[in-house]
N, C-alpha and C positions, 0 to 999 in steps of 0.2 A: 671180958676185957683183956685178959691176958693175951689172946690171940691178937686184938688189934695193937697191942703195945709191941709184941713181936713183930708184926707186919710192919709197923712203922720203923723198927729198928732195922729190919731187912731192906726197907727202901734207903735207910740211911748208908748201909754198907754197899748197896748197889751204886749210890751216887759217887761213893768214894774210890770205886774202882774203874771208873772211865768217865768220859765225856761223849754225849751223843754228837756224832759227826754230821749224820744225814738221816732222815726219816722217810719212809713211804708208806702209803696204805692201799690196801685193795679189799676186796671183799670175797667171801666164799658163802655158798648156800648150803646149809645143812638142815636136813629134814624140812625143808620148805621156808625156812628163815635165813636172813642175811646176817652175817658176822663180819666184823671189821679185822682185818689181818694187818699187823703193823710190823714193818721190818726196819730195823735200826742198824746203822752201822756205829759201833762204839770204839773210841781210841781207848784201848786199855792199857795196862803196863807192858804188855807183851806185844803190843801193836793192835792194829784194827781188826775187830771180829763183827760178824753180823748176829743178830739176835731177833727171831721171829716170834711174835706172840698173837694170839687171838682174844679179842674182848668178847667175854661172856659174862652177863649180869653185872657189869659194871668193873669187871676185874679182867687182867690180862693174864692167860694162860700160855706158858711157853709152848712152841711146838717146832717140828722140823719139816718145813715145806718141801724138802727134798725127798722125803720119806712117804710114799703113797698112803694117804688116809691118815696121816698122824694129827694135822691140823683139825680135821673133821672129829677124830677121837678125842683131842683136847677139849673141843665145844662140848661134846657129850659128857665127858667127866666134869667139866666146869658147870654144866647145868644141873648135874646130879650132886654136886658138892654142897654141904650143908652151908647156910649162910654165915656162921660163925667160925670159918676155918682159921 
């Protein structure tokens, strides 16, 4: 229960940091399964910045698309994460 409260509080903090200006989606295949990759351009207090994440088991895990293998590693880490993180 504490983890869910902390997660919801974290979402509130993220929402206060900026607004999503645009969003695009693509997919990657890891170990034969497809995963959604989401890139958002966020207008933050210091100007716009890009944030990329991959959807794993219903959650979005941050990754760096310009770093070879990082999004694939994020998928594998997300699959191995316990349900109550």
